[in-house]
N, C-alpha and C positions, 0 to 999 in steps of 0.2 A: 756295320759299323757300330757306330756309338750305341744304338742301342743295346746290343748285345754285347757291349762292352759295361755298361749300366748295369745290364743284369747280372754280370759276373762279380762286380764291383760287392752287390748288395747280396748276393750270396754268401763273399766273402765274407760278411760283415756277422751275418751269423750264422755260418760255419766254416771258419778261415782255417780249420784242417783240413777238409778238402782243398782247400790249395796247395798247401805245403808241398805235396808231390807233385806238381803243374807249375812250378815257381820258374823252371828251365822254359813253357811253354806258355806263360804269362809274360816272361820278357821278352823272348821268341817273336811273340806277335807286337810287343811292346814299339821293339823294333823295325819291324816290318812296317810297323801306322807310322814311324818319324820319316820312317825312308822313303814314302808315300807322300809326305806333307807338301816337298817341294821338286815332286813330277807331276809337269800340268794334267792335267785329264784331258784324255780322247774326247775329242769332241764331234758330234755328229755333223756339226756345221760346215767340213769340210765338203758333206754330199751339194754338189754344184744348184741340185734346186732348193734348195733350204736358203732363205735369204739373212747375208750375215748379219748378226747379231751385235747391238750399240756396243762399244764398247764399256761403258757405264753400268750394262747388266751383264756383262760379260766379267768385270773386276770384283761384283758385287757376287755374283759365281762361285770365282775362284778364292775370295777370302772367305765365304760362308763354307767352301770344301776346307779348305786349311783349318778353320775354327775346330769343323766336326770331328778331325782325325788329331788335333790337339787334347780335345775335352777325352776323343778316345784313349791316346797316350795316357790320360792323366786317371780313367778310371782304372785303366791297365795296372797302372802304377800304387793305386790304391788297393787291391785285390791285394798286391806283391806285400803291400806296409799289413794289410791284414793276417797275413800268413806269420808274419813277423810275431807278432801275439802267440805263435806256436811254436815257435823255434829261432827264435831272432839271429842265432848265428848261422844256422843253412841261410836261411836269406840273406843276413852279411855278406858272406862267404860270396853268395850268389852275382848278389849285386858290385861285389867290388872286382871281383873278375870279369863280372861284362865292362866297367868301365875302363879295367888294365889292357880288355881285348880293345876298345874301341878307339883307346889310346893307340897300342898296338898299331893295328889295319890304319888308322889314318883316316877317318871315315868322317871327320869333322867334330862339331862337339855338340849336334842337336839333341843326340841321346844322352850325352854324357850332362849339361846342364840341367837335365832334368832330374840324372838320380844322385846328383852330387845333396840336391835335398832333402831325397830321400831316405839316405843314410844317415844326414839330422835327425830327421824323424826317429829313427831305430834309435838311433843313439841316447837322443831325449826320453822313448820313453823304454828302454831297455838296458841302460850304461851299469844298474846292479847286476846285471848276471854276468856271471865271468866272462871275460874273453871276448866281450860286444866291442866294447870301448878301445880295446888294443886291435879287432877286425878292421876296425874304422878310420881311428885317427889317422894310420900312415898317410892314406888313400887324401885324405880332407889334407894334408899338411903337405904333401904333391900340388893339391891345387892351388893353395896358398900363392904357392912360389909359380904358377904357371904364366905362361906368357900373354895370354888370351884375360883380357881383363872380365868378363863375362863369367869364366869360369874361375876366375880371383871373387871375384863376388859372392857367387854360388856358395862359395866354400868356407867365404869369410861365415857368411849366415849359418851355413852348417854349424861350423864348427860354433858359434854361439849357441844355436839352437843347442846344443846337447851343454856345451862349458858352465850354462846358467843354471842347468842342474847338477853338474855332476864332476868332482876334481880331473880334470886335466894338465897333464903338461902345459909350460909356461909361454908357447910355439907364437901363437897369436900376439903376447906382450914382447917376446923376443923381436917380432917381425915387425912393431912398433910403425919405428921411420918410417923404413920402405913403403908399409902399408900406408901410412899420413902422407908420403910422398908421391904419392900415384892420383893423378889428375883426371883418370877415367871417373865419369859421371858414377856409374854404376857400382864402382871400389868406393866410389865418395858415401854414396845411401848409406854402401853396406858397412863403411867404416862409423857413421853416425849412427846405425842402429846398434850397433858394437858398443857406444860409447854409454847409450843409457840401458843396455842388458847387463853387460858384466860388473864385476868389480874389480878397483886396477888400484893401484898402489897411488900415494899422495902424488907422487912424480906424476905418473902417470895421468892424473886425473887432471893435471896442471896444462900438460901436452894437450889432450883431448878436448878439452875447455877452450882453448887459443885454436885450436884448427876446428872446430865449431862457429866461434865466433867468426873467424876470419870466412868458411863457409857464407854464413850469413853477410859477410861483404859485396863478396866478389862473385853469389850466384844473381843468375838473372833473373826475377819473381816471372817475366814473362814466358821464357822459356824452361825452368825449370819449378814450379809455385812448389808442388810436392816435396821437393827436394831442400827447397828455403823454409819450409816448414818442418822437416824435421832438425835441421841444424838449429833454429831456435828452440827446438823442443829437447834438443843437448844440450844446450849453454844453460837452459834451467835445471834440466837434471842434473848437469855436472857444476 
């Protein structure tokens, strides 16, 4: 489980070239781990001679199991990211193909929302290399328009991650009004981060300033303390 993935990630840092021929294996293992997160663990408590476990303890064990699998998935993607230092185009191609496959097979978003940030990291690190941004941006643009708010949010963050370093098309400013009208908390959080990190035209800065100021007025501090702090930070920045 996690121990093996952690070891793989450590090996990837010291010898990323060794990971490159195994990208498909690493991504396959990642998918396997993600699909196990929502599958309840078989329990020996079904044996009649064993006393039923308390709901609290069972809940804690299930939480630990899910957290361990999520951490395992992160370590596997970390190894994939390290391989990108050797051949970013090969890694970008493998990740975008996997995202497309997940979309076509409609298996849900559990893998995709973890893979999209990886594209942002690869683009930020290797955007000066030929064809890397052209391999990444179409996928990110697709998810800026996705029907799922979580995917829109991670796509915004990934786009901002690379756009804060490299010249990119004006897709995000072109979609600005639609994204500012999005009332989902995760999208609001992403747009507030984008407001602070990217250069904007004077007109868009004014729109974003009003957006952040309005967020300060309407966000309930009891429910969304961090989001309110982000809105206040954006107002100061803008």
